[in-house]
Phi, psi and omega in degrees: 000146174254130172263119184254108187108117186242033177283201184297319179299331180295330175299316181293317179295318178298319178297318179295328173297312180297326188260327188240302183274067190281355174280359181267129171248114176281108183253346183217138172230146188226130175195139176288333178283108189303320183289319179293323180296314183300316183294320182285327173298321177293321180290318190262339187074011176277169175282141183251138176224148180263352183227136177302313184299316176300319179293319178296325179284320191251337183279160180248097179199157182261333189216162182234149172243102188270121185229065183242170172306149193303320183288346180264001185298313188300308183300317179294314180298312182296323176297321181285323173304314185293333180272002178075029182266146167286139189237121167254121191238125178300146175292163339292167179311313181204180177272348177225158173294323179296319178292322178294325181291323178297318177296318180296320178297316179297319182295332180286341183268000178241163180255016176267168184272136177233131184213141175271134180269103172237102190297328185292344174301337185253005177296123185292333178286329173294317181296318180288326175296319179294322179295319176296319177301308179303333180274002179076020186294333180237017177075207176285142185288135175245309185205167172208160178221148176221145181227109179256117178241134180222119184287136175234159180257121178265106175228104187297344181266355182274157174287149186292127177292149183304327182295343177277349184267117183300317184293331179275323183267332180090352187173200180244226186300328188289313183287341184262261181297329180299337179300326181296342179256328178294321181296310180301324176299319178293322181292319187270325190257342186100183187292148175275134176257315182218155174220161172213150182184181177230160175207168178201183182220131175225008184258122177305143180075346185276119184281321179279180179289140180258349172210153178209153173231123184235125165271144191229137170245129177262162184297335179278006177080008171275173189228162181207170174217136179233128176250127177243128188214123164273144177211153180232017183237177176296146183210142178282171179286158182211147170305136170288310179214146172221126177241126186244131175237178183295345185230011177167192181219151164245137181234134177242114184231190169087016178057222186288354177273344172060072176271114179255123181236135181254134176238115174205192184292334174280338184222063183301334178264358177098135176237123179286121180272324183211137180205139171071022177281153180272003194295331175288321175294331179272001185295332177297314179294323179299317180294321177293320177298319178296317176306311181296322183292326176295317183285314188271332185248346182077018179281167180283147172274148185303326181211134179287161174298326178297314172303317187290347176289348183295329179290321175299310182302316183296312179297325178289326179288330176291321176296323180290324181294325182296319180289319185275334184072017181232170172294136178237137181293144177272318184242000000 
C-alpha cells in the first residue's frame, strides 16, 4: 500500500496498520511537505515521493490510502483508478457533490476496489446499539440526538489549517468531523430524508462554519438533532448519542471509550452494555482491515461508496437549508 498524504490522520492510519490491519505492507508514502514526508519515511521504512504521478510510475504497490484535503480527492482518486490501483479514500468523498459523483462514475469503470474510509462505521458501541434496536430493546424508534465537540487551538500567529479554507474543505465542522456523527445516526436510525438548520462561526481564520445545529427527518418518520461544535474553551460533558424508542432509551457517553447504557423496563435505572472498549481507537485499523479483506478474500465492505455519499449529501443539505431557510432533501 501507498499512503498518500502524511498529515495527522496518516499517523492514525499507520498505527491501525501496525496494530490491526497487519496484512498491509506500506511500501510507498507521498506528501508535498518534505518534513512530513521525511518523518513518515523514517517511521514506515517506505520509499518517499513528493508527487502522486511519480509514485504511480516508480513505486511498487497494489493499493492506496488517500488522506488529502477534500478538494484534492478527485485528482488523486482518478489518477489511482487509471493506474489500476485499489483505492481507500478518506471521508468525505469530495468537497462538492459534482466532484463526488465524478469519482463514483470513474470507480464504476474499473475492476479494482474502491472504498470510503469512515471510521465510525466500525465503532463497536454503535454496532451494539444497532443490534439492540434490531432486537427490540427500546421498541419503535422515536428520536435521536448526537453531539460532536472538537477542540481547536486558536493561535492568531499560526498559518491557516487547510480545514479552515472553504475551497479546500467544502465546508466547516459539519462536513469534516461532523461526518463521524452523521454516519452513526444513519446506522442506528436509518436513512436521512430531510434536514434544516443553522450555523455560525466563532473561530478566527476559519471560513466554514465552526458550529451548526441540525434538525433531521429520517425516512422511517423518526426525528433527530445533531450539534457540531468547535471549541477552544473549557466545556462540560455531553451525551455523544441518545436514541429514544417507545419502550426505552440508549445512551452513549464516555468519549472515545464508548460507554453504552440501556434503559428499559428490564433496566429502569440503566444497564451498562459496553464500557471502556478500545474499539473507537482501533477503528482506523478496522476500516483498513475491511478494505484488505474485500481485496484479498472477496468479503463484503461494511458500507459501499454509494452509501458513504450520505454524509456529504447531509452536510450539503444543511448548507442549502441555511441559505433557503427551509427543509432541504438529502437525496
